[in-house]
C-alpha positions in Angstrom: 128.9 105.0 34.8 130.4 108.4 34.4 133.4 109.2 36.5 132.3 111.1 39.6 135.4 113.4 39.6 135.0 114.1 35.9 131.4 115.3 36.5 132.7 117.4 39.5 135.4 119.0 37.3 132.9 119.8 34.6 130.6 121.4 37.1 133.4 123.5 38.7 134.6 124.7 35.4 131.2 125.2 33.7 131.6 129.0 33.7 134.9 129.0 31.9 134.9 129.2 28.1 136.7 126.5 26.1 140.4 127.4 25.4 140.4 129.6 28.5 142.5 129.1 31.7 141.7 131.4 34.6 144.5 132.3 37.0 143.6 133.7 40.4 146.4 135.1 42.5 146.4 135.6 46.3 147.5 138.3 46.9 146.8 140.0 43.6 150.5 140.9 43.0 151.6 137.3 43.2 154.2 136.4 40.5 153.4 133.0 39.1 156.4 131.4 37.4 154.4 129.1 35.1 151.9 130.3 32.4 150.2 129.0 29.3 151.5 129.7 25.9 149.6 132.1 23.7 148.9 129.4 21.2 147.3 127.1 23.9 143.7 127.8 22.7 144.7 126.7 19.2 146.1 123.3 20.4 143.2 122.2 22.6 139.6 122.9 23.4 140.3 122.4 27.1 139.9 124.8 30.0 141.0 125.1 33.5 141.6 127.2 36.6 144.7 127.8 38.7 144.6 129.4 42.2 148.0 130.6 43.3 148.8 131.5 46.9 152.0 133.2 47.9 152.8 131.6 51.3 156.3 132.9 52.0 158.9 134.8 50.0 160.1 132.2 47.5 157.3 129.6 48.2 154.1 129.4 46.3 151.3 126.9 46.4 148.8 126.5 43.5 145.6 124.5 43.0 145.2 123.2 39.4 142.0 122.0 37.9 141.9 121.1 34.1 139.4 119.7 31.8 141.4 119.0 28.7 143.4 116.4 26.7 146.7 118.3 27.0 148.1 121.5 28.6 151.1 123.5 27.5 153.4 125.3 30.0 156.0 127.9 29.3 158.3 129.6 31.8 162.0 130.4 32.4 164.2 127.4 32.6 165.4 127.7 36.2 167.6 124.8 37.2 167.9 126.3 40.7 164.2 126.4 41.4 162.1 123.4 42.4 158.5 122.4 41.7 156.6 119.7 43.6 153.4 118.4 41.9 150.8 116.3 43.8 148.1 114.5 41.8 144.9 114.7 43.8 142.4 113.3 41.2 142.7 112.2 37.6 146.0 111.3 35.8 148.8 113.3 34.1 151.7 112.5 31.8 154.3 115.2 31.6 156.6 115.2 28.6 159.7 117.1 30.0 163.1 117.9 28.6 165.7 115.2 27.8 162.8 113.2 26.2 161.6 112.0 29.6 158.0 111.5 30.5 156.6 111.2 34.1 153.1 109.8 34.8 151.3 110.5 38.0 148.0 109.0 39.2 145.9 109.9 42.2 148.1 110.4 45.3 151.5 110.4 43.4 154.0 113.2 43.8 156.8 114.4 41.6 159.8 116.7 42.2 161.7 118.5 39.4 163.6 121.6 38.7 162.0 124.3 36.6 164.3 123.7 33.7 162.8 120.2 33.2 159.3 121.5 32.5 160.1 124.8 30.7 158.0 124.9 27.5 156.6 121.4 28.2 153.4 119.5 27.5 151.2 117.8 30.0 148.8 115.1 28.7 145.6 114.1 30.6 144.8 110.5 29.7 141.4 110.7 31.5 140.5 114.1 30.2 140.7 115.9 33.5 143.2 116.6 36.4 143.1 118.1 39.8 146.2 118.7 41.8 148.6 120.9 43.8 151.9 122.4 42.9 154.5 123.9 45.3 157.1 126.1 43.7 160.3 126.9 45.6 162.8 129.6 44.6 165.9 129.4 46.8 167.1 132.8 45.6 163.9 134.5 46.9 163.9 132.5 50.1 167.4 133.8 51.0 167.8 134.1 54.7 164.0 134.6 55.3 163.1 131.0 56.0 159.8 130.5 57.9 160.5 129.8 61.6 159.7 126.1 61.5 162.0 125.5 58.6 164.7 127.6 60.1 164.5 125.6 63.4 164.9 122.4 61.4 167.9 123.8 59.6 166.1 123.1 56.3 168.0 123.9 53.2 166.2 124.3 49.8 169.4 123.7 47.8 170.0 120.5 49.6 166.5 119.3 48.8 167.0 120.0 45.1 170.4 118.3 45.1 169.0 115.2 46.9 166.1 114.5 44.6 167.0 116.3 41.3 170.8 116.4 41.4 171.0 114.5 38.1 168.7 117.0 36.4 165.9 114.5 36.1 162.5 114.4 37.8 161.9 112.2 40.8 158.4 110.7 41.4 157.0 109.1 44.5 154.0 106.7 44.5 150.9 107.4 46.5 151.3 106.9 50.2 149.2 107.5 53.3 151.7 110.1 54.6 151.4 112.2 51.4 147.6 112.0 51.4 147.6 113.0 55.1 149.8 116.1 54.4 148.2 117.3 51.1 144.8 115.7 50.8 143.5 117.7 53.7 144.1 120.9 51.8 140.9 120.4 49.8 137.5 121.5 51.2 138.8 123.6 54.1 136.8 126.5 55.5 137.9 129.7 54.0 139.2 131.2 57.3 141.5 128.2 57.7 142.9 127.8 54.2 145.9 130.1 54.3 147.1 128.9 57.7 146.7 125.3 56.7 148.5 125.9 53.4 151.4 127.3 55.2 151.5 124.6 57.8 151.1 121.6 55.5 153.6 123.0 52.9 156.3 123.2 55.6 155.3 119.7 56.9 155.8 118.3 53.4 159.2 119.9 53.0 160.3 118.5 56.3 158.9 115.1 55.4 160.9 115.1 52.1 164.1 116.3 53.8 164.4 113.2 55.9 164.0 110.8 53.0 166.8 109.0 51.2 165.9 108.7 47.5 168.3 105.7 47.1 166.3 103.7 49.7 162.8 105.0 48.6 160.4 103.3 46.2 159.9 105.6 43.3 158.0 105.7 40.0 160.2 105.1 37.0 160.5 107.8 34.2 159.7 106.8 30.7 161.1 107.8 27.3 158.7 110.1 25.6 158.9 108.1 22.3 157.6 105.1 24.2 154.6 106.9 25.6 153.8 108.5 22.3 153.6 105.0 20.8 151.3 103.9 23.6 149.0 106.8 22.9 149.0 105.8 19.2 147.9 102.3 20.2 145.2 103.8 22.4 143.8 105.8 19.6 143.7 102.7 17.4 141.8 100.7 20.1 139.4 103.6 20.6 138.6 103.7 16.9 137.9 100.0 16.8 135.8 99.3 19.9 133.8 96.8 17.9 136.9 94.6 17.5 139.2 92.8 19.9 142.9 92.6 19.6 145.3 90.4 21.6 148.5 91.8 23.2 150.4 89.7 20.7 148.6 91.2 17.7 149.2 94.7 19.0 152.9 94.0 19.7 153.4 92.7 16.2 151.5 95.6 14.6 153.4 98.3 16.5 156.8 96.5 16.9 156.9 96.6 20.6 157.7 93.9 23.1 154.5 92.5 24.7 155.8 92.9 28.2 156.8 96.5 27.5 153.4 97.2 25.9 151.6 96.0 29.1 153.9 98.0 31.4 153.8 101.2 29.4 150.1 101.1 28.8 149.4 100.8 32.6 151.9 103.6 33.3 150.1 105.9 30.9 146.5 105.1 31.5 146.7 103.7 35.0 145.0 100.3 34.3 145.9 97.1 32.5 144.8 97.1 28.9 142.0 94.6 29.4 140.6 96.4 32.4 140.9 99.8 30.7 139.2 98.6 27.5 136.3 97.0 29.4 135.7 100.4 31.1 135.8 102.2 27.8 133.4 99.7 26.1 130.9 100.1 29.0 131.1 103.9 28.8 130.5 103.8 25.0 127.6 101.4 25.5 126.1 103.7 28.1 126.3 106.6 25.7 124.5 104.5 23.0 121.9 103.4 25.4 121.2 107.0 26.5 121.4 108.7 23.2 120.0 106.1 20.6 117.2 103.6 20.3 119.4 100.9 18.9 118.7 97.4 19.9 120.8 96.1 22.8 122.2 93.3 20.6 123.4 95.9 18.1 125.0 97.9 20.9 126.7 94.8 22.2 128.3 94.2 18.8 129.3 97.9 18.4 131.4 97.7 21.6 133.0 94.4 20.9 130.8 91.7 22.4 130.0 88.7 20.3 126.7 88.0 22.1 124.1 90.0 24.0 124.4 87.6 26.9 128.1 88.3 27.5 127.5 92.0 27.0 124.7 92.0 29.6 126.8 90.2 32.2 129.8 92.5 31.7 127.5 95.6 31.8 125.9 94.5 35.1 129.3 93.8 36.6 130.3 97.3 35.8 127.1 99.3 36.5 125.1 97.0 38.9 122.2 96.8 36.4 121.3 95.4 33.1 121.5 97.5 29.9 117.7 97.4 29.7 117.4 98.7 33.3 120.0 101.4 32.7 118.2 102.6 29.6 114.8 102.7 31.4 116.3 104.7 34.3 118.0 107.2 31.9 114.8 107.6 29.9 112.7 108.2 33.0 115.3 110.8 34.2 115.1 112.7 30.9 111.3 112.6 31.0 111.3 114.1 34.5 113.6 117.0 33.4 111.6 117.9 30.4 
């Protein structure tokens, strides 16, 4: 069962060539602080689109949609400017300065100063990402605060000091309040987009200003070296889908504590190892069922199941149909299109 949001992302970005990232600015003279390195196309075959809206002097909102394994950013290292990132769909891992990595899943939010992500790398464990960023430059804001923020005596420097005073990023887990504020910004009628963007951005800033980070549940940062090891383990598992490895075997092979392995893997890929691997085995099986005429028993073995019966039960749990039924539906669909 192909991820619905991945299919949607592929459709939305179908007109963009691999290695290309389109940036649309509203108005046309918008100055976007972050941009891709010139060598980006040589590092990935991904693509994406960024839509940047200048809401107020010193406040920008941008919609990001990427179809890639990794994305590189490069911009001036401004410790006095703040960026807020909201993950709408997909998953990202951001390797920032000081060897710190932050992982965000759907609904999570991160605040960091622009020196944390200058010349940084974002990894996309699921191969796609859709999200919103809000960039705040206190120097540009000056005394021209929007009326709502001015009435609330909102201070951009205080917000930065509260959440990022130690120079590290601060991440909040998904919450109904965040989804209510930012989730609504998708699929708005064109005539209402800019007014809603301005309204909801200010609402978010006011919502954050009344929070106490010390009393707030937040997502832990990770050491980049740890997450690199997890990705190495992931690559090993993907290359050996026909075999099964216990947590203990992986811990011994990669010299990592089993509890840490489970914790870090879930942080990077969003699911426990067993759940994630089952999903990957089923996706691989579906591809083989669609694209080859191999026997179902052979496919079961190729994705790590010792018997066709166990494979069939697992496949039906995941897709709601047997492998034979799935292949028949796919074959019929292809025949109808030809």
